[in-house]
C-alpha positions in Angstrom: 35.0 180.9 113.2 38.0 179.4 112.1 38.1 175.5 110.8 40.9 174.2 112.1 42.3 170.7 109.4 44.3 168.1 111.2 44.7 164.9 113.8 43.3 165.2 117.9 46.3 163.3 119.7 43.7 160.4 120.8 42.8 160.0 117.0 46.7 159.4 116.7 46.9 157.3 119.4 44.2 155.0 118.0 45.9 154.7 114.7 49.4 153.9 116.6 47.6 151.4 118.9 46.1 149.6 115.3 49.3 150.0 113.6 51.4 148.0 116.5 49.0 145.2 117.4 48.8 144.5 113.3 53.0 145.0 113.7 52.6 142.5 116.4 50.1 140.1 114.4 52.5 139.9 110.7 54.9 137.7 111.8 53.0 135.2 113.2 50.5 135.1 110.6 53.7 135.0 108.1 55.1 132.0 110.4 51.8 129.8 109.5 51.4 130.7 106.0 54.9 129.2 105.0 54.2 126.6 106.6 51.0 125.8 105.3 53.1 126.4 101.5 56.1 124.1 103.0 53.7 121.4 103.9 51.0 121.5 100.7 54.6 121.5 98.4 56.4 118.6 100.0 52.8 116.5 99.8 53.4 117.8 96.3 56.4 116.8 95.4 56.2 113.4 97.8 53.3 112.2 95.7 54.7 113.4 92.4 57.9 111.1 93.0 56.1 108.6 94.2 54.0 108.6 90.8 57.0 109.2 88.7 58.6 106.5 90.3 56.1 103.6 89.2 55.5 105.3 85.8 59.4 104.9 85.1 59.5 101.4 86.6 56.1 100.5 84.3 57.8 102.6 81.2 61.2 100.9 81.4 60.7 97.6 82.5 62.9 97.7 85.5 62.3 98.2 89.4 62.5 101.9 91.1 63.2 102.9 94.3 61.9 105.9 96.1 63.6 106.1 99.6 63.1 108.2 102.5 66.1 108.7 104.5 64.3 109.6 108.5 67.5 110.6 110.0 68.0 113.2 107.5 64.6 114.1 106.2 65.6 112.9 102.7 63.2 112.0 100.2 63.5 110.6 96.8 63.8 108.0 93.6 66.4 106.2 93.9 69.3 107.4 91.3 68.4 111.5 91.4 69.5 114.3 93.4 67.8 113.9 96.8 65.0 116.3 97.7 64.7 117.9 102.0 61.8 117.9 103.4 61.5 121.6 105.0 62.6 121.6 108.2 59.5 121.7 110.7 58.2 118.9 108.9 58.5 115.0 109.7 58.3 111.7 108.0 56.7 108.4 110.0 56.9 105.8 107.5 55.7 102.1 107.1 56.6 99.9 104.7 58.0 96.2 104.6 60.8 95.1 107.3 63.1 93.9 103.9 62.6 97.5 102.8 64.1 99.2 105.8 68.0 99.3 106.0 69.8 100.1 109.4 70.8 103.4 108.3 66.8 104.5 108.6 66.6 104.3 105.0 63.1 103.0 104.3 62.1 101.9 100.3 59.2 101.3 98.3 59.8 99.6 95.2 57.8 99.8 92.5 58.1 96.8 90.1 57.8 96.7 86.5 54.8 94.9 86.1 52.9 97.9 87.9 52.8 96.4 91.4 55.1 97.7 94.5 56.4 96.7 98.2 53.2 98.6 99.1 53.3 101.1 102.4 52.8 104.5 103.5 54.5 107.8 103.8 52.9 110.0 106.8 54.0 114.1 106.4 53.6 115.4 109.8 53.0 119.0 110.6 54.5 120.2 114.3 51.2 119.9 115.9 51.4 116.1 115.2 48.3 116.1 112.3 49.1 116.0 108.7 48.6 113.2 105.5 49.3 110.0 104.5 50.4 108.9 101.1 49.8 105.3 100.7 51.4 103.1 98.2 49.0 99.8 97.2 51.3 96.6 96.8 48.8 95.6 94.1 48.4 97.8 91.5 51.5 100.3 92.9 49.0 103.4 93.0 49.3 106.1 95.5 46.4 107.8 97.0 46.6 110.8 99.7 44.8 110.2 102.6 44.0 111.6 105.5 45.7 110.8 109.2 43.6 108.3 111.7 43.0 110.4 114.6 
């Protein structure tokens, strides 16, 4: 009796089929992971800039403006280098009409006394869901909320 070592053709075909399935699914999973990371990073970044603007206004005793350029997808504190929102994400902004410039730049002003002009910034994923960053006009505090259905 001979002991033969190796794989049968059927075993090799099963391994190749499983490998092909994994190779086909990896790019889709990677794209979802990348989009999720970009989304969370954008939320943290916008929230951080809003809080930084409030802190600067109170500590320096001057108005500080946080701008969102809707046409270019840029955002940031006025006077600093603007940041770019990753391509698949979009902004939707609600601010006082006086804070919306004709060039599609929306602003939230943080006041030295602790208040703000208030408003909300929605960061939307391609599917339309996302999160809302709400700036309270009385206190200038920023809160992270889910989007209403």
